[in-house]
LODO-848425 format. One record per residue (C-alpha): residue in three letters; x negated, y, z negated. Coordinates in steps of 0.2 Angstrom, whole numbers, plus 2048, in hexadecimal, padded with zeros to 3 digits. Layout:
! LODO-848425
ALAXYZ ...
This chain:
! LODO-848425
MET1F55F8D8E VAL2085F6D92 LYS20E5E5D8E PHE21D5E1D9A PRO2285D3D96 GLU2245C2D9E ILE22D5C1DAF PRO2305B0DB7 PRO22A5AFDC9 LEU23C5ABDCF PHE2405BDDC9 PHE2365C4DD8 THR2425BCDE4 VAL2505C8DDD PRO2485D9DE3 GLY2445D1DF4 ALA2565CBDF6 ALA25D5DBDF0 CYS2525E7DFB LEU2575DEE0B TYR2695DBE06 TYR26C5EEE02 ALA25F5F5E0F LEU2655ECE1E PRO2775F5E21 PRO26F606E23 LEU262600E2E MET26E5F6E39 GLY27A605E39 ARG26C60FE42 GLY26B602E4F LEU25B5FAE48 PRO25B5E7E4A TRP25B5DEE39 ALA24C5D3E3F VAL2405E2E40 PRO23F5E5E2D LEU2405D3E29 LEU2315CFE35 ALA2275DEE2E ALA22A5D9E1C ALA2265C6E20 ALA2165CCE28 LEU2115D7E1A LEU2155CAE0D THR20C5BCE16 ALA1FC5C7E17 LEU1FC5CBE05 THR2005B9E00 ALA1F25B3E0A PHE1E65C0E03 PHE1EA5BBDF1 ARG1E95A8DF5 VAL1D85ABDFC LEU1D35B5DED GLY1D95A8DE1 SER1CF59ADEA LEU1BE5A3DEA PRO1B059ADE0 ALA1AD59FDCE ALA19D5A8DD3 CYS1A75B5DDD ILE1B65B8DD1 GLY1BB5B5DBF ALA1C75A8DB9 ASP1D35B5DB3 ALA1D35BDDC4 ARG1D65ADDCD ARG1E55A9DC2 LEU1EC5BADC5 SER1EA5B8DD8 GLY1F35A8DD7 LYS2015B0DCE PHE2025BEDDA ALA2035B2DE9 LEU2115A8DE0 CYS21B5B8DDD LEU2195BEDEE GLY21F5ADDF5 PHE22F5AFDEA LEU2315C1DF0 GLY2305BBE02 ALA23D5AEDFF GLY2485BBDF7 ILE2465C6E07 PHE24D5B7E12 LEU25B5B3E06 GLY2605C6E05 THR2605C7E18 GLY26B5B7E1A ALA2775BDE0C ARG2795CEE15 ILE27C5C7E26 ALA2895BBE1E ALA2915CAE15 SER2915D4E25 ALA29A5C7E2F GLY2AA5D0E28 THR2BB5CEE2E ARG2BF5C9E40 LEU2D15CFE45 GLY2D05C9E57 LEU2DA5D9E5C GLU2D85ECE5B GLU2DF5F2E4B GLY2EC5FDE53 ARG2F35EEE5C ILE2F65E4E4D ILE3085E3E46 GLY3065D4E3A ILE2F95C9E32 ALA2FA5B7E2A GLY2F05AEE1E LYS2EE5A9E0C LEU2EE5B4DFC SER2DC5B3DF6 GLU2DF5BCDE6 ASP2ED5C0DDA PRO2F85CEDE0 ARG2F65DDDD4 LEU2FB5F0DD2 ALA2EE5FBDDA ALA2E860BDD2 ASP2F5615DDC GLY30360ADD6 ARG306600DE6 GLY3055EDDE7 MET2F55E6DEE GLY2ED5D6DF2 LYS2E15CEDFE ILE2E45C2E0C GLU2D85B5E13 LEU2DD5B6E26 GLU2E35A8E31 TYR2EA5B2E40 ALA2F05C4E45 ARG2FF5C8E4F GLY2FF5D6E5C LYS30C5E0E65 GLY3155D5E72 GLY3145C5E68 LEU3015C3E6B ARG2FA5B8E5D VAL2E75B5E5B SER2DC5ACE4E ALA2D45B7E41 ARG2C85B5E32 GLY2C25BEE23 GLY2CB5C8E15 VAL2D75D6E16 ALA2DE5E1E08 VAL2F05E3E09 PHE2FC5F0E01 PHE30D5E8DFE PRO31E5EFDFD ASP3235F2DEB GLU3325E6DEC ALA3265D8DF2 LEU31A5D8DE4 ALA3245CEDD7 GLY3275C0DE4 LEU3155C0DE9 ARG3105BEDD7 SER31B5B0DD4 PHE3145A6DE3 GLY3025ABDDE ARG2F15A9DE5 GLY2EF59CDF3 SER30159FDFA GLY3025A1E0D ILE30A5B2E13 TYR30E5BBE22 VAL30F5CEE21 GLU3155DBE2E GLY30F5EDE2E ASP3005F7E34 MET2ED5F6E33 ALA2E4604E2A GLY2D1607E29 GLY2C9608E18 ARG2B860BE11 GLY2B75FAE09 GLY2BE5F1E19 PRO2CE5EFE22 LEU2DF5F3E1A PHE2F05EEE1E ARG3005F7E19 ALA30E5EAE19 ARG3205EEE1B ALA3265DDE1A VAL3205CDE12 HIS3245BBE15 ILE31E5ACE0B THR31959EE17 THR312590E0C GLU31158DDF9 ALA30158DDF0 PRO2F957CDEC ALA2FF574DDC LEU2EF579DD2 GLU2F158BDD7 GLN30458BDD3 PHE2FF584DC1 ARG2F3592DBF THR2FF5A0DC5 ASP30D599DB9 LEU300599DAB ARG2FB5ABDAE LEU30D5B1DB0 ASN3125A9DA0 MET3045B1D97 ALA3085C2D9F GLU31A5C0D9A LYS3165BCD88 PHE3095CAD85 SER3135D8D8F ARG3205D8D81 HIS3145E1D76 ARG30C5F2D77 TRP2FB5EBD76 GLY2FE5DDD83 GLY2F85E7D92 LEU2E75E9D8A SER2E75D6D85 LEU2EB5D1D97 ALA2DD5DCD9E LEU2D05D5D92 LEU2D55C3D93 LEU2DB5C0DA5 GLY2D65D0DAE MET2E85D5DB1 ARG2EA5E8DB0 ASP2FC5E9DB7 ASN3025ECDA5 LEU2F35F6D9F ASP2F7608D9A THR2F0613DA8 GLN2EB620D9C LEU2E1614D91 ALA2D860CDA0 GLN2D361EDA5 SER2CD622D94 TYR2C2612D93 LYS2BA619DA4 ASP2B862AD9E ALA2B0624D8E GLY2A361BD98 CYS2AA60AD92 ALA2B3604DA2 HIS2A85F5DA2 VAL2B15EFD93 LEU2C15ECD9D ALA2B95E4DAC LEU2B75D1DA8 SER2A55CEDA7 GLY2985C6D9B MET29F5CED8C HIS2B05C5D8E LEU2A85B5D93 ALA29C5B6D84 ILE2AB5B8D78 VAL2B45A9D80 SER2A459ED80 ALA2A05A3D6E VAL2B259ED68 LEU2AF58DD71 ALA29E58BD69 PHE2A558ED58 PHE2B2580D5A LEU2A7574D64 LYS295575D5E LYS29856CD4E PRO2A255DD54 LEU29955BD65 GLY288561D62 LEU27F56FD6C ARG27D567D7D ALA28E55FD7E ALA29656FD78 ALA28C579D85 LEU29256DD93 SER2A456DD8D GLY2A3580D8C ALA29D580D9E LEU2AC577DA4 PHE2B8582D9A ILE2AF592DA2 VAL2B358ADB3 ALA2C5589DAE TYR2C559ADA7 VAL2BE5A2DB7 PHE2CA598DC1 LEU2D859FDB7 VAL2D35B2DB7 GLY2CC5B1DC9 VAL2BA5B3DCF GLN2B45C5DCC PRO2A25CADCF SER29D5CFDBE LEU2A65C0DB6 ALA29E5B4DC3 ARG28D5BADBE SER2905B6DAC ALA2985A5DB0 ILE2895A0DBB MET27D5A5DAD TYR28759BDA1 MET28658CDAC LEU27458EDAF GLY271590D9C ALA27B580D99 LEU270576DA6 SER26057DD9E LEU265574D8E LEU263564D97 GLY251569D9C ALA25556EDAE PHE24B57EDAC PRO24558AD9F ARG253593D95 LYS24C5A5D98 ALA2585B3D9B PRO24E5BBDA9 PHE24E5ABDB2 LEU2605A8DB0 LEU2645BADB6 ALA25A5B8DC5 ALA2615A7DC9 ALA2735ADDC7 PHE2705BCDD3 LEU2695B1DE0 LEU2765A4DDF GLN2845B0DDF LEU27D5B8DEF LEU27C5A7DF7 ILE28E5A2DF1 TRP2975B2DF3 PRO28C5BDDFF SER2995CBE00 SER29A5CDDED GLY2895D6DED ASP2925E6DF4 SER29D5E7DE5 LEU2995F5DD9 SER29D5E9DCA PHE2905DDDD1 ILE2835EADD2 LEU2865F1DC1 SER2885E0DB8 TYR2775DADBE LEU26E5EBDBA ALA2765EDDA9 LEU2705DBDA4 ALA25F5DEDAB GLY25E5EFDA1 ILE2635E6D91 LEU2575D8D94 PHE2485E3D98 THR24A5F5D92 GLY2565F1D85 GLU24B5E4D7D ALA23C5F1D7D VAL2485FED75 HIS24D5F2D68 SER23B5EFD63 LEU239601D61 PHE248603D56 ARG2425F4D4B GLY2405FAD39 LEU24860BD3D LEU25A606D3F PRO2655F8D37 GLU2655E9D43 ILE2785EAD44 VAL2765FBD4C SER2655F8D55 GLN26A5E9D5F PRO27A5F0D68 LEU272602D69 SER2635FBD72 ALA26D5F0D7E SER278600D82 LEU26960BD85 GLY2615FDD90 ALA2715FBD9A PHE27360ED9C ILE262611DA2 ALA264603DAF THR275608DB6 SER27561BDB5 PRO26D61DDC7 VAL27B613DCE THR28961CDC4 ALA28162CDCA ALA281627DDC PHE293620DDC PHE29C62CDD0 GLY29163BDCF ILE29163ADBC ILE288633DAD GLN29262FD9E VAL285630D90 SER292630D82 GLY29661ED87 ILE285618D7F ILE28C61DD6D ALA29E61AD71 GLY29B609D76 LEU294605D65 VAL2A5606D5D ILE2B1603D6C VAL2A85F3D72 PRO2A95EAD61 LEU2BB5EFD5E THR2C05EAD6F THR2B75D9D6C LEU2C15D7D5C PHE2D15DBD65 MET2CD5CED72 LEU2CA5C1D65 ALA2DB5C5D5C SER2E45C4D6D MET2DD5B3D70 ALA2E35ADD5F GLU2F45B5D60 PRO2FD5A8D6A LEU2F859BD5D LEU2FC5A6D4E SER30D5AAD56 LEU312598D53 VAL31459CD41 PRO3205ABD3F PHE3175B4D31 LEU3065B2D39 GLY30D5B8D49 ARG3135C8D41 ALA3035CBD39 ALA2F95C8D49 ASP3055D4D52 TRP3025E1D44 ALA2EF5DFD45 LEU2EF5E0D58 SER2FA5F0D58 LEU2EF5F8D4B LEU2DF5F4D55 TYR2E75FAD65 LEU2EC60BD5D VAL2DA60DD56 LEU2D2609D67 GLU2DF614D70 ASN2D9623D65 LEU2C761FD65 VAL2C661DD78 GLY2D062CD7A THR2C5636D6F ALA2B5630D78 ALA2BD633D89 ARG2BE646D85 ILE2AB648D84 PRO2A664FD95 PRO29A645DA0 LEU28A64BDA8 ARG28D650DBA VAL27F64CDC6 SER27D652DD8 ALA271644DDE ALA26C633DD9 PRO259633DDD PRO25463EDCE VAL25E633DC2 LEU256624DC9 ALA24562CDC6 LEU249631DB5 ALA25061FDB1 VAL23F617DB7 LEU235624DAD LEU23F620D9D ALA23D60DD9F LEU22A60FDA2 ALA22961BD93 VAL23260ED88 TYR226600D8D LEU21760BD8A LEU21D611D79 ASN2225FFD74 SER2115F8D7A ARG207605D70 LEU212602D60 ALA2105EFD62 ALA1FD5F2D64 ARG1FD5FDD54 ARG2075F0D4A ASN1FA5E2D50 ARG1EC5ECD49 ILE1F35EDD38 GLY1EC5DED2E PRO1F75D2D24 PHE1F95D5D11 SER1ED5CAD07 
């Protein structure tokens, strides 16, 4: 019998929310009212829940005790599934509210609002940022209220000024609207700063600019800024492309790995003097400050929410189980930032961690005794994440980078070491000879990473024409791992202890 990992009932809210969140857009695009699938799902779940509730309440003469308990569990899980369906519907409707310009795109000659994210260089080298709209101006001086976010391409000469004013600044841009796959775009010809950012935002911007200025003096500084602050403006474009081609692009995207490194450093210094609980709560406050500094990104937000929930679980608020924390983080993130669910990094982040927690743990059990733990643990996690995310990468990119499973075993630890050294460098540089030693070590690490990533990037990926076969293969692989692990576990249990 296959033994699946214990799944908390809350976890069943996730598939309900995800199904409705991602299924509603195509249904609504075909003119089908969103209430139709919602009512159909509600009716089916109500009927099934009632059936299992009735089954669980039958007298012992009609049904066994185990069957009654199982029926009660089914009814509870179906209840959570139904809650997820309503949550996913609400999140999708909120995310679909979108941008309201108040005018036809062709009539708009200017928009005004606040910078909702830090201006940055786009992949094509142009300056880019996002404005949270306040109003739009049309031809003939017409001005109308507007709401929502619009991505803006800025003139090259305006990017430096926008960076210095930073997130939260009020701006007015003149130009033309342009449609985009991810939402409306605005190509600006002129930029005017209308209001300064709040004092806290100005402090944040100054801190980021000072760090960028310090690190950018070094060849390795662009990679340090990308790993510590998510700033890729100074990152070598060839190195960034090599990370992507090597199947290790997730290393550069601020996520759980980066937050784990930051929290591990905090725990190292705080655990002994403060104790476990106080250190966890202090770490939670620092994580809030760190996310504020680097900006809210979907994969980073997932990690931060899970850290906060983990810190609260130390106080006995709820069980400290990874599947529960993952499910709760998914639901909270959809509630707080509904539109983040459409982000590819959001999807890959949750799938990767789910793959690590479930399939990865089963693979690790299979490898026990066959491989050294130092290899078995990261390889199992890499395989679990790969199996869970491969259907999505096949659907979006048409490729599967199998080499990333092995390449990540070397690249991820070295990148982690590079990030730790980058965090220590500002302190070490206060002492001249230590600063020179840190610069030399970081330069060497950067050279090694550059060559390793470049070599891994030359391994060609598998190209796929359709995602469904990849999805079917991923499901079969996961089931095969569970089946094999269950049989091996049963075999180990049959072997009696040595007397």
